[in-house]
N, C-alpha and C positions, 0 to 999 in steps of 0.2 A: 369612470363610473361615479355616479352621485350617491350620496348616502343621506339618510334622514337623520338629522342631528338635534331635533327638538326633544329634549328629555322630559319624561313624565316623572312624577314622584315615585320613589322606590316601591311603595306598596302597590302601585298599579301593575308592575311587572310580576307580582306574586299572584295575581288573580287568575284563576282557571275559568275562562269564559264559558258561558252556557253554549253547548253544542246542540243545535236543533237537528231533528231528523230530516232526511231528504224528502222532497215532495213525492207523493205516491206515484205520480206520472213518471218521474225520473227513475224511481226504483223499478217500475214496470219496464221501462226502456232498457235499463241496465241488465235486468235479470231475464228479459224476454218473457215476462209473466203478465197475464191479464187478470183483472178483477182481484187485485190484492186487497186484503182486509187489514185495515189499520186498527190495531187494538193496543196502541202504545201511548197515547197522549190524553187519556181520560176525557175524551170528547163525548158529547151526547150523540149517539148513533141515529136517533130519530130526527135530528136537525132542529131548526128553530120553530117556534109557534107560527102557524099560518097567519095569525094576526100581525106578528112581527114582520113577516115577509110582505104582507099587504102594506104595512106602514112604510117600509123602505121603498117599495115601488111607487107609492103615492108621493113620497118626498123628493124623488130624484130630480124633479123639475126645479127644485130650489137649491141645487148644489152651487149656484153662483153666489150664494149668501154664506157668510161666516156662521159657524155654529152658535147656538145660544151659550155664551161663555159661562153663564151662571147655572145652566142646567135646570132652569126654573120649572119646566113642566115635569121632567123626570123626578126631581126632588119632591114636587107636589104629589106625584103618584106614589113615591116611596113613603111619604108621611101617611097618606091614606091607607096604604097597604099595611104598614106596621101598626098604626093606631086602630085599625079595624080588628086586629088580633089581640088588642090590649083588653082582655076580658076582665082583668082585675082593676081597670080604671086607674092605673098608675099615671104618673106624669106623662103626658103625651109628647111625642117627638114633633119637632118643627123642622122646617127646611134648613134652619141654621145648624141642625145636628147632623147634616149629611155633607159629605164631600165626594165628588165624582172623579174617577180616574181612568186612564187608558189601561183598563184591566186593573185588578187589585195589585198587580205587580208594581205599577207606578206609585200607588199609594204607600206601599212598603218603602219605596225609595224616598218619597216625599217626607214620610214620617221620620225616617232616620236623618235626613238632611235638615229637617226642621229642628229637631230636639237634641241631636248629639254633637258634642264637642270632641276635639281631637284626643283628649286624654281619657275619654269615657269608653265604656264597653257595652256589648250586647250579649244577652244570654239567649241561647237558641238550642233546641233539640237537634240531634242528628241520629239517623237520617231524617230529613224533613225537606221542606220546599227550598230549593236552591236560592231563590230570590232573597231570603233572609241573610244568607252569608254574603252574597254579592253586594247588598246594600251597605253592609258594614265595611267590606274590603275596599270598596270604591272610595271610602273616606279615610282609609287607613286605621279604622277602629279595631280594637281588640275584640275577638270573638271568644266567648266562654261557652263551650259546647257541652251539653248534657247528653249522655248516651241513653238510648231507649231501654226500657225494662220490659221484657216479654213483648217486644214490638210496639210498646206504648210509651208515651211521654212519662218520664219519671218526675212528677211534680215536686216531690220532696228534694230530689237532687238538684233540680232547677232552682229551687228556693235557696239551697245552700250556696249556690254559685253567685247569688246576688250580693254585691258589696257596695261600698260607698261610691264607686265609680260607675255603677250600672245605671244606664239610662233607659234601655229598652229591653223588654222580655217578649219573645215570640212564643205563642201557644197556637199550634195548628190543631183544629178540632172539627172534623176528623183529620188525622195526620196523613200526609202524602210523603212516602209511598206505602205506608203500612195499612192504612184504612182504619186504624184503631181510634176510638173516641171516648170522651168522658161525658158523664151527665153534667148538666149545668151547675148542680149543687157542688160538685167537686171543683169546677172551674172557679166558682164564686168563693169557695173556701180558700183556694190558692190566692186569689186576688186580695182577699182581706188580710193575708199574711204579709203582703208586700207594701212597703212604705209608699206614701203618696207621690213622692218625687220620681218614681219610676213609671214609665209608660208601658202598659201591658197591651200588646197587640194580639187579639184573638182572631185568628184567620179561619173563617167559616166558609171557605170556598165550596165545600161539599155538604154543608149542613142540611140542605133540603132532603138529602138521601138518608140522613141519620136521625133527624128529629127536630126538636124545637131550638130555635136560635137563642143565644144568650141575650139578645136584644129584647126578647119577650119576657125575660126574668129579672132584669135590672133596669134602673133608671140612670141616665147620664148625670143627674144631679148627685146621686148617691155614690157613683163610681166615675168621677171626672177624669181619672187617669187611665181609663180603658178605651181603646179604639177597636171596634168590631169591624172586620173586613168581610165583604160579600162580593160575589161576582155573578155576571150574567153569562160567563163562559162555559159553565158546566151544565147544570140542570136545564138552563134556559136555551142552551144550544147556540149561543152567539159568540163563540170563541174567536171567529174571524173578524168581528167588529171591535173587540177589545174594549169592554166597558165594565167597570166595577165601581163599588162605592164603599165608603167608610161611615160608621155611625159613632158619634162621640159627643162629649160636652161641647157646647158652643164655643168656648174659649180655645179648646184643643183644635177644633175645626178651623177657627178663625186664623190661628197661627199657621196651620198647614196650607190654608188658602193663600197666604203670602208667598209661599214657596212654589205653589202649583203654577205651571205654565198656563197662560191664557189659551182658551180654546183647546184644552188638552183632550177633550172628548168630541169626536166628530158628529156631524148632524145625523147621519144614518144610525150611528150607535145610540144616540139619544132617543130617537123616535122608535127604534126597534125595541130598546129596553123597556120603554114605557108601555108599549103594546104587549110585549111578552109578559110583563108583570100583571097585566089585567086578565090574561088567559089562564084562569085557574084550572079549567078542565084539562087543558093540554099539560099543565104542570103535573097534575095528578096522574095523567096517562104515562108521562115519562118516568115518574117515580115508581108506579106500579109495574111497568115493563122492566125497569131495572131490578126490582125485587124478584120478579118471576125468573128472569134470566140468571140472576145471582144464585138463586136456589138450584136452577138447572146445572150450573157450573159446579156448585158445591157437590151435588150428587155425582157428577161425572168424575170429579177429582177424588171423591171418597171411594168410588168403585175402583179407581186406579191405584189407590193407596198413596196418593199424593197429599202431602201436608200443605195447608194454606192458612193464612191469617184471616179470620172472619172480619168482614169489612162493614163500615158504615158509609161507604162511598160508592162510586161507580167503577171500581177497579178491585182486583184481588191480587195479593202478593202470594205467589206460589213457590214452594220449595221443591227443587229438583235434586233429590237424593243422589249423590255420587256423580252429578253432572255439572258441567260448567255453564253458567247462564249465557255467556257470550256465544259459546258453541251451539247451544240449543236454539238460541235466538236466530242464529244464522241458518240453521236447518229449517226453522219455522218460516223464515223469510223465503227460502227457496221453495217452500210449499205454499207460498202466497199469503202468509200471515205475519204481520209486524207486531212484536211485543217489545217491552222495554227490559233489557237485562239490568240487574241491580248491582253489578260488580262495583260500579263507581260509588255506590252507597254503602259498600262494605258487606254486601250479601252476594258473594261470588257464585252461589248455587241457587239463586232465586230470580224470578222474573215477575214483573208487574204486568197484569193483563187487564185491559179495559173491558168492561162488560158490554158486549155489542148486541146487535139484533140476534134473534134466534139462529138464523141461517149462518151468520158470522161465527157464532159460538159453536155451532155444529162443525163448521169448517176448522175451527181452532182445535177441537177435540180430535178430529180425524188427523190433523197435521201433527199433533202431539203423538198420536199412535204411530204414525209413519216415521217420526223422529226417534223411535225406539226409546221413548220415555217410559212407555208402559204398553203391555199387550192389549189388543182389543178385547173387550169383554162383552 
């Protein structure tokens, strides 16, 4: 018998890899259930903008060509988008202030690889987005973890963890998996307390649901050590195409571009994202639908006496008093609804539920009732 004998660095063996869920089709086959509702991955249930779909279809004939490695047109659209919202006429953004990635996940990884050395550390909240921890663990960096306070980031505690070896601080706003978020004033006050040599990454994957972006309140010139991350995976409904972007000082972006792989964003992602960005009516529809369905679920949970964390995103963290999240999630799955149990995040009696379409949310409530979480009312 042959054995694999190529050794990896010791820290690689300590990584707990991200475990994705099975495809819906495979779950349906295994369970013998049709029309399973997936409310586990914080996806946009309405799908992409019609303009994005049209752009993808139109571009298919060009797939023999390599993507635009600079993302020229998408960056142009991004500058127009943000500068049009610059009502205070602050310093305008330019293409050099943007970096594109294979989702914002890749940009997290690029930032850590660009700026961190072996003896440095990263400050991150927990529970939060798993990509923060993986980015550090893959380089053998020390992680300094700050616990949440009332399900929200404890900014004071995070500041206390910063020392002379800290290179990167992650702030998720809103935070995944809790949905809590801060006003930009509080984020700015935190940034001002941190020394210039520390890179502060503000992850705004869900910011469209919560309110105004930090990018509309600060300039890259005044805050050169801040990288703002955004994605087209959530509100824009392009999770399957994997495209995100970062906003920062031109020198910060220039250094990250040296580490970025050529052609890291594919052609269909580039054209779909640019088209989606221009479809403001569809964006408003997605946000309004999410707000309506969020309030519907709030009301149903309150009727049932279930506690939950009010959210600024497209998911809700729900507490299952006296129940185990893993067991209830399995019962819901058998009833045709997929949610995300939070036991791996330290919440053994909580599940994270994506806000779906109304009929999906109704099915969820009925499944919860049948799972003996609460009696029908």
